[in-house]
N, CA, C and O atoms as a Maestro MAE file, in Angstrom:
{
 s_m_m2io_version
 :::
 2.0.0
}

f_m_ct {
 s_m_title
 :::
 protein
 m_atom[144] {
  # First column is atom index #
  i_m_mmod_type
  r_m_x_coord
  r_m_y_coord
  r_m_z_coord
  i_m_residue_number
  s_m_chain_name
  s_m_pdb_residue_name
  s_m_pdb_atom_name
  i_m_atomic_number
  :::
  1 25 52.805 -15.626 -42.516 1 A "UNK " " N  " 7
  2 3 52.812 -15.131 -41.136 1 A "UNK " " CA " 6
  3 2 53.552 -13.809 -41.046 1 A "UNK " " C  " 6
  4 15 53.093 -12.879 -40.383 1 A "UNK " " O  " 8
  5 25 54.705 -13.722 -41.717 2 A "UNK " " N  " 7
  6 3 55.509 -12.497 -41.654 2 A "UNK " " CA " 6
  7 2 54.716 -11.309 -42.189 2 A "UNK " " C  " 6
  8 15 54.733 -10.225 -41.605 2 A "UNK " " O  " 8
  9 25 54.017 -11.528 -43.314 3 A "UNK " " N  " 7
  10 3 53.258 -10.429 -43.914 3 A "UNK " " CA " 6
  11 2 52.122 -9.998 -42.983 3 A "UNK " " C  " 6
  12 15 51.866 -8.804 -42.828 3 A "UNK " " O  " 8
  13 25 51.450 -10.956 -42.372 4 A "UNK " " N  " 7
  14 3 50.330 -10.625 -41.487 4 A "UNK " " CA " 6
  15 2 50.821 -9.861 -40.271 4 A "UNK " " C  " 6
  16 15 50.132 -8.975 -39.767 4 A "UNK " " O  " 8
  17 25 52.024 -10.208 -39.795 5 A "UNK " " N  " 7
  18 3 52.564 -9.509 -38.627 5 A "UNK " " CA " 6
  19 2 52.902 -8.067 -38.986 5 A "UNK " " C  " 6
  20 15 52.735 -7.164 -38.167 5 A "UNK " " O  " 8
  21 25 53.378 -7.853 -40.210 6 A "UNK " " N  " 7
  22 3 53.753 -6.506 -40.634 6 A "UNK " " CA " 6
  23 2 52.509 -5.657 -40.866 6 A "UNK " " C  " 6
  24 15 52.483 -4.479 -40.512 6 A "UNK " " O  " 8
  25 25 51.482 -6.254 -41.461 7 A "UNK " " N  " 7
  26 3 50.281 -5.496 -41.790 7 A "UNK " " CA " 6
  27 2 49.446 -5.215 -40.551 7 A "UNK " " C  " 6
  28 15 48.737 -4.210 -40.500 7 A "UNK " " O  " 8
  29 25 49.520 -6.086 -39.553 8 A "UNK " " N  " 7
  30 3 48.751 -5.861 -38.322 8 A "UNK " " CA " 6
  31 2 49.687 -5.870 -37.113 8 A "UNK " " C  " 6
  32 15 50.019 -6.936 -36.595 8 A "UNK " " O  " 8
  33 25 50.112 -4.689 -36.664 9 A "UNK " " N  " 7
  34 3 51.035 -4.579 -35.531 9 A "UNK " " CA " 6
  35 2 50.491 -5.236 -34.272 9 A "UNK " " C  " 6
  36 15 51.263 -5.687 -33.426 9 A "UNK " " O  " 8
  37 25 49.172 -5.294 -34.139 10 A "UNK " " N  " 7
  38 3 48.579 -5.897 -32.950 10 A "UNK " " CA " 6
  39 2 49.017 -7.344 -32.771 10 A "UNK " " C  " 6
  40 15 49.255 -7.793 -31.650 10 A "UNK " " O  " 8
  41 25 49.124 -8.078 -33.888 11 A "UNK " " N  " 7
  42 3 49.542 -9.479 -33.805 11 A "UNK " " CA " 6
  43 2 50.990 -9.567 -33.340 11 A "UNK " " C  " 6
  44 15 51.325 -10.412 -32.510 11 A "UNK " " O  " 8
  45 25 51.845 -8.704 -33.867 12 A "UNK " " N  " 7
  46 3 53.256 -8.713 -33.482 12 A "UNK " " CA " 6
  47 2 53.405 -8.390 -32.001 12 A "UNK " " C  " 6
  48 15 54.215 -9.001 -31.304 12 A "UNK " " O  " 8
  49 25 52.617 -7.427 -31.523 13 A "UNK " " N  " 7
  50 3 52.668 -7.051 -30.105 13 A "UNK " " CA " 6
  51 2 52.202 -8.217 -29.241 13 A "UNK " " C  " 6
  52 15 52.785 -8.484 -28.190 13 A "UNK " " O  " 8
  53 25 51.144 -8.917 -29.681 14 A "UNK " " N  " 7
  54 3 50.630 -10.051 -28.915 14 A "UNK " " CA " 6
  55 2 51.666 -11.163 -28.848 14 A "UNK " " C  " 6
  56 15 51.835 -11.802 -27.809 14 A "UNK " " O  " 8
  57 25 52.368 -11.395 -29.973 15 A "UNK " " N  " 7
  58 3 53.402 -12.440 -30.002 15 A "UNK " " CA " 6
  59 2 54.540 -12.077 -29.056 15 A "UNK " " C  " 6
  60 15 55.017 -12.928 -28.305 15 A "UNK " " O  " 8
  61 25 54.976 -10.821 -29.088 16 A "UNK " " N  " 7
  62 3 56.061 -10.391 -28.209 16 A "UNK " " CA " 6
  63 2 55.630 -10.507 -26.751 16 A "UNK " " C  " 6
  64 15 56.423 -10.912 -25.900 16 A "UNK " " O  " 8
  65 25 54.380 -10.153 -26.458 17 A "UNK " " N  " 7
  66 3 53.857 -10.243 -25.094 17 A "UNK " " CA " 6
  67 2 53.808 -11.700 -24.644 17 A "UNK " " C  " 6
  68 15 54.144 -12.011 -23.501 17 A "UNK " " O  " 8
  69 25 53.388 -12.596 -25.546 18 A "UNK " " N  " 7
  70 3 53.316 -14.017 -25.226 18 A "UNK " " CA " 6
  71 2 54.710 -14.572 -24.947 18 A "UNK " " C  " 6
  72 15 54.897 -15.345 -24.008 18 A "UNK " " O  " 8
  73 25 55.695 -14.175 -25.770 19 A "UNK " " N  " 7
  74 3 57.067 -14.636 -25.562 19 A "UNK " " CA " 6
  75 2 57.601 -14.120 -24.236 19 A "UNK " " C  " 6
  76 15 58.323 -14.830 -23.537 19 A "UNK " " O  " 8
  77 25 57.250 -12.885 -23.887 20 A "UNK " " N  " 7
  78 3 57.703 -12.305 -22.623 20 A "UNK " " CA " 6
  79 2 57.122 -13.091 -21.447 20 A "UNK " " C  " 6
  80 15 57.827 -13.379 -20.480 20 A "UNK " " O  " 8
  81 25 55.832 -13.436 -21.533 21 A "UNK " " N  " 7
  82 3 55.188 -14.208 -20.471 21 A "UNK " " CA " 6
  83 2 55.857 -15.575 -20.327 21 A "UNK " " C  " 6
  84 15 56.121 -16.024 -19.212 21 A "UNK " " O  " 8
  85 25 56.130 -16.234 -21.450 22 A "UNK " " N  " 7
  86 3 56.783 -17.537 -21.402 22 A "UNK " " CA " 6
  87 2 58.162 -17.425 -20.777 22 A "UNK " " C  " 6
  88 15 58.577 -18.298 -20.016 22 A "UNK " " O  " 8
  89 25 58.883 -16.337 -21.102 23 A "UNK " " N  " 7
  90 3 60.223 -16.116 -20.549 23 A "UNK " " CA " 6
  91 2 60.146 -15.935 -19.043 23 A "UNK " " C  " 6
  92 15 60.963 -16.485 -18.305 23 A "UNK " " O  " 8
  93 25 59.167 -15.164 -18.585 24 A "UNK " " N  " 7
  94 3 59.006 -14.921 -17.147 24 A "UNK " " CA " 6
  95 2 58.625 -16.215 -16.427 24 A "UNK " " C  " 6
  96 15 59.129 -16.498 -15.340 24 A "UNK " " O  " 8
  97 25 57.730 -16.999 -17.042 25 A "UNK " " N  " 7
  98 3 57.309 -18.253 -16.413 25 A "UNK " " CA " 6
  99 2 58.488 -19.207 -16.273 25 A "UNK " " C  " 6
  100 15 58.614 -19.893 -15.258 25 A "UNK " " O  " 8
  101 25 59.354 -19.256 -17.284 26 A "UNK " " N  " 7
  102 3 60.524 -20.130 -17.216 26 A "UNK " " CA " 6
  103 2 61.451 -19.675 -16.099 26 A "UNK " " C  " 6
  104 15 62.033 -20.502 -15.397 26 A "UNK " " O  " 8
  105 25 61.591 -18.366 -15.931 27 A "UNK " " N  " 7
  106 3 62.461 -17.840 -14.881 27 A "UNK " " CA " 6
  107 2 61.880 -18.135 -13.506 27 A "UNK " " C  " 6
  108 15 62.616 -18.512 -12.593 27 A "UNK " " O  " 8
  109 25 60.570 -17.969 -13.346 28 A "UNK " " N  " 7
  110 3 59.937 -18.201 -12.048 28 A "UNK " " CA " 6
  111 2 59.998 -19.681 -11.682 28 A "UNK " " C  " 6
  112 15 59.994 -20.025 -10.500 28 A "UNK " " O  " 8
  113 25 60.054 -20.561 -12.684 29 A "UNK " " N  " 7
  114 3 60.155 -21.991 -12.399 29 A "UNK " " CA " 6
  115 2 61.550 -22.334 -11.894 29 A "UNK " " C  " 6
  116 15 61.724 -23.309 -11.162 29 A "UNK " " O  " 8
  117 25 62.545 -21.538 -12.281 30 A "UNK " " N  " 7
  118 3 63.916 -21.813 -11.873 30 A "UNK " " CA " 6
  119 2 64.233 -21.187 -10.521 30 A "UNK " " C  " 6
  120 15 65.157 -21.629 -9.838 30 A "UNK " " O  " 8
  121 25 63.474 -20.158 -10.123 31 A "UNK " " N  " 7
  122 3 63.753 -19.455 -8.869 31 A "UNK " " CA " 6
  123 2 63.697 -20.384 -7.647 31 A "UNK " " C  " 6
  124 15 64.615 -20.337 -6.828 31 A "UNK " " O  " 8
  125 25 62.671 -21.222 -7.486 32 A "UNK " " N  " 7
  126 3 62.620 -22.106 -6.312 32 A "UNK " " CA " 6
  127 2 63.851 -23.007 -6.213 32 A "UNK " " C  " 6
  128 15 64.312 -23.312 -5.113 32 A "UNK " " O  " 8
  129 25 64.383 -23.432 -7.360 33 A "UNK " " N  " 7
  130 3 65.552 -24.305 -7.341 33 A "UNK " " CA " 6
  131 2 66.793 -23.533 -6.901 33 A "UNK " " C  " 6
  132 15 67.674 -24.084 -6.242 33 A "UNK " " O  " 8
  133 25 66.857 -22.258 -7.269 34 A "UNK " " N  " 7
  134 3 68.021 -21.450 -6.917 34 A "UNK " " CA " 6
  135 2 68.044 -21.135 -5.433 34 A "UNK " " C  " 6
  136 15 69.114 -21.054 -4.830 34 A "UNK " " O  " 8
  137 25 66.863 -20.956 -4.834 35 A "UNK " " N  " 7
  138 3 66.798 -20.543 -3.429 35 A "UNK " " CA " 6
  139 2 66.442 -21.695 -2.493 35 A "UNK " " C  " 6
  140 15 66.226 -21.485 -1.300 35 A "UNK " " O  " 8
  141 25 66.381 -22.920 -3.039 36 A "UNK " " N  " 7
  142 3 66.007 -24.047 -2.189 36 A "UNK " " CA " 6
  143 2 67.189 -24.521 -1.347 36 A "UNK " " C  " 6
  144 15 67.054 -25.467 -0.570 36 A "UNK " " O  " 8
  :::
 }
 m_bond[143] {
  # First column is bond index #
  i_m_from
  i_m_to
  i_m_order
  :::
  1 1 2 1
  2 2 3 1
  3 3 4 2
  4 3 5 1
  5 5 6 1
  6 6 7 1
  7 7 8 2
  8 7 9 1
  9 9 10 1
  10 10 11 1
  11 11 12 2
  12 11 13 1
  13 13 14 1
  14 14 15 1
  15 15 16 2
  16 15 17 1
  17 17 18 1
  18 18 19 1
  19 19 20 2
  20 19 21 1
  21 21 22 1
  22 22 23 1
  23 23 24 2
  24 23 25 1
  25 25 26 1
  26 26 27 1
  27 27 28 2
  28 27 29 1
  29 29 30 1
  30 30 31 1
  31 31 32 2
  32 31 33 1
  33 33 34 1
  34 34 35 1
  35 35 36 2
  36 35 37 1
  37 37 38 1
  38 38 39 1
  39 39 40 2
  40 39 41 1
  41 41 42 1
  42 42 43 1
  43 43 44 2
  44 43 45 1
  45 45 46 1
  46 46 47 1
  47 47 48 2
  48 47 49 1
  49 49 50 1
  50 50 51 1
  51 51 52 2
  52 51 53 1
  53 53 54 1
  54 54 55 1
  55 55 56 2
  56 55 57 1
  57 57 58 1
  58 58 59 1
  59 59 60 2
  60 59 61 1
  61 61 62 1
  62 62 63 1
  63 63 64 2
  64 63 65 1
  65 65 66 1
  66 66 67 1
  67 67 68 2
  68 67 69 1
  69 69 70 1
  70 70 71 1
  71 71 72 2
  72 71 73 1
  73 73 74 1
  74 74 75 1
  75 75 76 2
  76 75 77 1
  77 77 78 1
  78 78 79 1
  79 79 80 2
  80 79 81 1
  81 81 82 1
  82 82 83 1
  83 83 84 2
  84 83 85 1
  85 85 86 1
  86 86 87 1
  87 87 88 2
  88 87 89 1
  89 89 90 1
  90 90 91 1
  91 91 92 2
  92 91 93 1
  93 93 94 1
  94 94 95 1
  95 95 96 2
  96 95 97 1
  97 97 98 1
  98 98 99 1
  99 99 100 2
  100 99 101 1
  101 101 102 1
  102 102 103 1
  103 103 104 2
  104 103 105 1
  105 105 106 1
  106 106 107 1
  107 107 108 2
  108 107 109 1
  109 109 110 1
  110 110 111 1
  111 111 112 2
  112 111 113 1
  113 113 114 1
  114 114 115 1
  115 115 116 2
  116 115 117 1
  117 117 118 1
  118 118 119 1
  119 119 120 2
  120 119 121 1
  121 121 122 1
  122 122 123 1
  123 123 124 2
  124 123 125 1
  125 125 126 1
  126 126 127 1
  127 127 128 2
  128 127 129 1
  129 129 130 1
  130 130 131 1
  131 131 132 2
  132 131 133 1
  133 133 134 1
  134 134 135 1
  135 135 136 2
  136 135 137 1
  137 137 138 1
  138 138 139 1
  139 139 140 2
  140 139 141 1
  141 141 142 1
  142 142 143 1
  143 143 144 2
  :::
 }
}
């Protein structure tokens, strides 16, 4: 996996984008509890 990520930057960018989306979704799930 590491080698494929290095040889194809597109995969690394997609992984980082996916992690960012997951991070945002986790934050948005906590927002209603904070403001409830």
